[in-house]
VOKE-293766 format. One record per residue: residue number from 1; residue in three letters; x negated, y negated, z negated of N, C-alpha, C in turn. Coordinates in Angstrom, 3 decimals. Example, Ala and Ser with C-alpha at 12.3 -4.5 7.8 and 13.67 -1.06 7.14 Angstrom:
2
nr rest n.xx n.yy n.zz ca.xx ca.yy ca.zz c.xx c.yy c.zz
1 Ala -13.190 5.690 -7.800 -12.300 4.500 -7.800 -13.200 3.300 -7.800 $
2 Ser -12.850 2.250 -7.080 -13.670 1.060 -7.140 -12.900 -0.030 -7.870 $
This chain:
118
nr rest n.xx n.yy n.zz ca.xx ca.yy ca.zz c.xx c.yy c.zz
1 Gln -82.738 -196.279 73.415 -82.960 -197.154 72.282 -81.650 -197.395 71.529 $
2 Val -81.809 -197.648 70.245 -80.672 -197.915 69.379 -80.598 -199.409 69.108 $
3 Gln -79.404 -199.923 69.049 -79.198 -201.327 68.685 -78.643 -201.393 67.265 $
4 Phe -79.112 -202.409 66.547 -78.691 -202.581 65.152 -78.020 -203.935 64.982 $
5 Val -76.940 -203.938 64.223 -76.289 -205.186 63.846 -76.208 -205.217 62.330 $
6 Glu -77.004 -206.110 61.737 -77.002 -206.285 60.293 -76.042 -207.409 59.924 $
7 Ser -75.362 -207.250 58.801 -74.415 -208.271 58.344 -74.325 -208.239 56.833 $
8 Gly -73.688 -209.272 56.287 -73.447 -209.313 54.853 -74.345 -210.256 54.079 $
9 Gly -75.310 -210.859 54.755 -76.190 -211.788 54.073 -75.490 -213.086 53.736 $
10 Gly -76.207 -213.945 53.031 -75.646 -215.247 52.663 -76.446 -215.898 51.572 $
11 Leu -75.872 -216.960 51.030 -76.475 -217.703 49.925 -75.824 -217.239 48.626 $
12 Val -76.654 -216.864 47.671 -76.138 -216.389 46.391 -77.011 -216.927 45.271 $
13 Gln -76.419 -217.138 44.113 -77.178 -217.619 42.964 -77.976 -216.481 42.335 $
14 Pro -79.067 -216.810 41.666 -79.804 -215.768 40.937 -78.879 -214.985 40.009 $
15 Gly -79.067 -213.669 40.004 -78.204 -212.794 39.223 -76.999 -212.292 39.973 $
16 Gly -76.752 -212.838 41.143 -75.601 -212.446 41.933 -75.823 -211.173 42.726 $
17 Ser -74.815 -210.815 43.512 -74.850 -209.571 44.286 -74.445 -209.824 45.736 $
18 Leu -74.962 -208.977 46.605 -74.566 -208.948 48.005 -74.593 -207.497 48.474 $
19 Arg -73.775 -207.210 49.477 -73.798 -205.889 50.095 -74.063 -206.051 51.576 $
20 Leu -75.186 -205.553 52.026 -75.543 -205.615 53.435 -75.052 -204.364 54.158 $
21 Ser -74.696 -204.562 55.416 -74.279 -203.435 56.256 -75.136 -203.392 57.510 $
22 Cys -75.334 -202.199 58.025 -76.098 -202.005 59.257 -75.332 -201.033 60.139 $
23 Ala -74.839 -201.553 61.245 -74.151 -200.709 62.216 -75.101 -200.396 63.357 $
24 Ala -75.222 -199.121 63.677 -76.123 -198.687 64.748 -75.319 -198.143 65.916 $
25 Ser -75.783 -198.432 67.118 -75.117 -197.927 68.315 -76.171 -197.670 69.388 $
26 Gly -75.751 -196.942 70.398 -76.655 -196.662 71.491 -77.047 -195.206 71.568 $
27 Arg -77.804 -194.913 72.589 -78.199 -193.539 72.863 -78.992 -192.943 71.702 $
28 Gly -78.532 -191.834 71.193 -79.239 -191.145 70.139 -79.087 -191.717 68.748 $
29 Ala -78.165 -192.649 68.567 -78.059 -193.327 67.271 -77.777 -192.369 66.132 $
30 Arg -77.175 -191.242 66.428 -76.820 -190.307 65.367 -77.837 -189.187 65.186 $
31 Thr -78.955 -189.246 65.916 -79.900 -188.138 65.870 -81.022 -188.337 64.850 $
32 Tyr -81.155 -189.526 64.345 -82.273 -189.813 63.454 -82.029 -189.268 62.057 $
33 Thr -83.103 -188.987 61.355 -82.984 -188.371 60.034 -83.338 -189.301 58.896 $
34 Met -83.786 -190.513 59.244 -84.183 -191.450 58.195 -83.665 -192.834 58.537 $
35 Asp -83.099 -193.501 57.526 -82.662 -194.888 57.650 -83.501 -195.779 56.743 $
36 Phe -83.803 -196.954 57.251 -84.667 -197.892 56.544 -83.989 -199.260 56.397 $
37 Trp -84.279 -199.904 55.289 -84.056 -201.350 55.133 -85.423 -201.989 54.879 $
38 Tyr -85.732 -202.995 55.664 -86.931 -203.801 55.508 -86.508 -205.238 55.244 $
39 Arg -87.447 -206.059 54.810 -87.204 -207.492 54.687 -88.481 -208.254 55.022 $
40 Gln -88.272 -209.484 55.454 -89.402 -210.347 55.777 -89.125 -211.743 55.247 $
41 Ala -89.949 -212.154 54.311 -89.846 -213.490 53.745 -90.697 -214.441 54.579 $
42 Pro -90.398 -215.725 54.528 -91.166 -216.712 55.310 -92.655 -216.614 55.014 $
43 Gly -93.452 -216.509 56.070 -94.892 -216.477 55.918 -95.465 -215.177 55.426 $
44 Lys -94.621 -214.144 55.315 -95.084 -212.854 54.804 -94.840 -211.746 55.817 $
45 Gln -95.526 -210.627 55.588 -95.332 -209.459 56.421 -93.984 -208.814 56.122 $
46 Arg -93.442 -208.117 57.116 -92.236 -207.337 56.885 -92.572 -206.200 55.916 $
47 Glu -91.715 -205.996 54.930 -91.994 -204.977 53.929 -90.815 -204.026 53.781 $
48 Leu -91.142 -202.791 53.419 -90.127 -201.768 53.230 -89.389 -202.002 51.912 $
49 Val -88.072 -201.929 51.972 -87.246 -202.124 50.785 -86.699 -200.789 50.286 $
50 Ala -86.107 -200.011 51.186 -85.476 -198.757 50.772 -85.327 -197.826 51.961 $
51 Thr -85.273 -196.535 51.653 -85.021 -195.527 52.680 -84.001 -194.522 52.168 $
52 Ile -83.286 -193.909 53.114 -82.400 -192.804 52.789 -82.515 -191.770 53.892 $
53 Ser -82.695 -190.521 53.490 -82.859 -189.454 54.473 -81.524 -188.772 54.741 $
54 Ser -81.537 -187.888 55.715 -80.307 -187.215 56.113 -79.752 -186.328 55.001 $
55 Asp -80.614 -185.906 54.070 -80.133 -185.090 52.945 -79.734 -185.943 51.745 $
56 Gly -79.781 -187.260 51.916 -79.344 -188.174 50.864 -80.428 -188.629 49.915 $
57 Ser -81.642 -188.164 50.114 -82.742 -188.609 49.248 -83.063 -190.073 49.500 $
58 Thr -83.309 -190.797 48.431 -83.572 -192.228 48.550 -84.911 -192.591 47.927 $
59 Asn -85.485 -193.672 48.439 -86.700 -194.240 47.875 -86.608 -195.751 47.926 $
60 Tyr -87.227 -196.407 46.959 -87.145 -197.857 46.843 -88.514 -198.449 46.568 $
61 Ala -88.697 -199.672 47.055 -89.862 -200.440 46.660 -89.777 -200.712 45.163 $
62 Asp -90.927 -200.761 44.505 -90.927 -200.996 43.057 -90.211 -202.287 42.693 $
63 Ser -90.307 -203.279 43.565 -89.735 -204.600 43.268 -88.209 -204.594 43.233 $
64 Val -87.578 -203.558 43.785 -86.101 -203.551 43.834 -85.495 -202.365 43.082 $
65 Lys -86.326 -201.489 42.562 -85.824 -200.322 41.838 -84.925 -200.733 40.684 $
66 Gly -83.789 -200.065 40.585 -82.845 -200.362 39.521 -81.897 -201.503 39.841 $
67 Arg -82.154 -202.213 40.941 -81.283 -203.343 41.326 -80.593 -203.109 42.660 $
68 Phe -81.268 -202.425 43.579 -80.731 -202.183 44.928 -80.354 -200.716 45.072 $
69 Thr -79.316 -200.468 45.869 -78.896 -199.099 46.164 -78.629 -198.964 47.661 $
70 Ile -79.285 -198.002 48.285 -79.054 -197.726 49.700 -78.086 -196.556 49.814 $
71 Ser -77.179 -196.646 50.778 -76.228 -195.562 51.006 -75.873 -195.523 52.486 $
72 Arg -75.193 -194.450 52.897 -74.838 -194.347 54.306 -73.461 -193.719 54.439 $
73 Asp -72.763 -194.108 55.492 -71.482 -193.515 55.858 -71.704 -192.862 57.217 $
74 Asn -71.875 -191.556 57.220 -72.213 -190.863 58.466 -71.094 -190.961 59.498 $
75 Ala -69.868 -190.961 59.043 -68.745 -191.036 59.983 -68.767 -192.347 60.754 $
76 Lys -69.182 -193.409 60.089 -69.220 -194.728 60.729 -70.608 -195.057 61.272 $
77 Asn -71.570 -194.174 61.038 -72.964 -194.429 61.425 -73.406 -195.797 60.915 $
78 Thr -73.094 -196.038 59.659 -73.389 -197.327 59.022 -74.177 -197.082 57.746 $
79 Val -75.150 -197.926 57.514 -75.974 -197.850 56.312 -75.767 -199.141 55.523 $
80 Tyr -75.752 -199.023 54.221 -75.491 -200.165 53.345 -76.663 -200.390 52.397 $
81 Leu -76.772 -201.620 51.934 -77.726 -201.952 50.881 -76.985 -202.818 49.874 $
82 Gln -76.673 -202.227 48.735 -76.056 -202.978 47.642 -77.163 -203.620 46.826 $
83 Met -77.098 -204.927 46.705 -78.145 -205.676 46.008 -77.533 -206.380 44.820 $
84 Asn -77.979 -206.015 43.638 -77.500 -206.622 42.398 -78.645 -207.340 41.691 $
85 Ser -78.295 -208.171 40.751 -79.294 -208.916 39.959 -80.324 -209.572 40.862 $
86 Leu -79.838 -210.260 41.865 -80.738 -210.855 42.854 -81.613 -211.932 42.238 $
87 Lys -82.829 -212.008 42.768 -83.823 -212.966 42.299 -84.248 -213.854 43.470 $
88 Pro -84.762 -215.035 43.189 -85.230 -215.903 44.282 -86.248 -215.205 45.185 $
89 Glu -87.058 -214.329 44.627 -88.066 -213.639 45.437 -87.462 -212.588 46.359 $
90 Asp -86.173 -212.338 46.254 -85.487 -211.458 47.207 -85.099 -212.194 48.490 $
91 Thr -85.302 -213.498 48.498 -84.970 -214.288 49.684 -85.789 -213.824 50.880 $
92 Ala -85.111 -213.465 51.957 -85.770 -212.916 53.147 -84.715 -212.638 54.209 $
93 Val -85.201 -212.323 55.395 -84.335 -211.747 56.424 -84.428 -210.231 56.270 $
94 Tyr -83.279 -209.579 56.193 -83.216 -208.143 55.977 -82.874 -207.435 57.290 $
95 Tyr -83.619 -206.368 57.559 -83.484 -205.617 58.799 -83.272 -204.139 58.498 $
96 Cys -82.537 -203.459 59.361 -82.409 -202.011 59.255 -83.036 -201.354 60.481 $
97 Asn -83.296 -200.077 60.344 -83.870 -199.318 61.452 -83.717 -197.840 61.160 $
98 Lys -84.086 -197.024 62.112 -83.981 -195.578 61.970 -85.254 -194.910 62.477 $
99 Gly -85.482 -193.695 62.003 -86.622 -192.931 62.467 -86.471 -191.471 62.103 $
100 Tyr -87.586 -190.740 62.256 -87.590 -189.325 61.934 -88.509 -189.001 60.756 $
101 Gly -89.283 -189.980 60.355 -90.229 -189.734 59.281 -90.469 -190.983 58.470 $
102 Ala -91.726 -191.313 58.291 -92.083 -192.385 57.372 -91.965 -193.781 57.964 $
103 Val -91.865 -193.885 59.286 -91.803 -195.208 59.896 -90.641 -195.283 60.879 $
104 Pro -90.050 -196.470 61.018 -88.975 -196.635 61.999 -89.532 -196.628 63.422 $
105 Val -88.677 -196.269 64.363 -89.173 -196.094 65.732 -88.429 -196.939 66.759 $
106 Asn -87.480 -197.750 66.318 -86.703 -198.545 67.263 -87.077 -200.025 67.195 $
107 Ser -86.633 -200.753 68.185 -86.806 -202.201 68.153 -85.955 -202.792 67.034 $
108 Trp -86.380 -203.931 66.550 -85.665 -204.569 65.457 -84.478 -205.374 65.968 $
109 Gly -83.439 -205.459 65.137 -82.301 -206.314 65.432 -82.565 -207.735 64.975 $
110 Gln -81.493 -208.516 64.889 -81.615 -209.921 64.492 -81.794 -210.088 62.992 $
111 Gly -81.379 -209.093 62.241 -81.467 -209.196 60.792 -80.358 -210.052 60.220 $
112 Thr -80.290 -210.075 58.896 -79.330 -210.920 58.196 -80.059 -211.657 57.087 $
113 Gln -79.822 -212.965 57.012 -80.539 -213.822 56.063 -79.924 -213.709 54.669 $
114 Val -80.769 -213.467 53.695 -80.367 -213.489 52.288 -81.156 -214.598 51.602 $
115 Thr -80.435 -215.515 50.998 -81.064 -216.615 50.283 -80.559 -216.617 48.843 $
116 Val -81.487 -216.510 47.915 -81.137 -216.505 46.490 -81.655 -217.804 45.881 $
117 Ser -80.731 -218.658 45.530 -81.118 -219.981 45.037 -79.995 -220.576 44.217 $
118 Ser -80.388 -221.373 43.226 -79.384 -222.077 42.430 -79.152 -223.475 42.974 $
């Protein structure tokens, strides 16, 4: 199993920016071909935010397209989520994960809280 440590969350005003980081460690952490960022708002289901594949292809939820950018540093086995033009509806706990296809296959980490409020 892979362990994830998400960081970079915090309280930000609407229109602000944050950069989340996800460090992965453990057996097989470098073997996966897909990285995911998910989020879960209070009282809601966990939802997919963005993905990046081993060839660098990215996909985004419609709600974050044009505002969020997912990237990865293979040398550090770290994945990032740059979030710009944040909105109150972006408030959630953000989680990362890895897999080989359309869904993540590891246990979830603690996540990092993002709160967008004035």
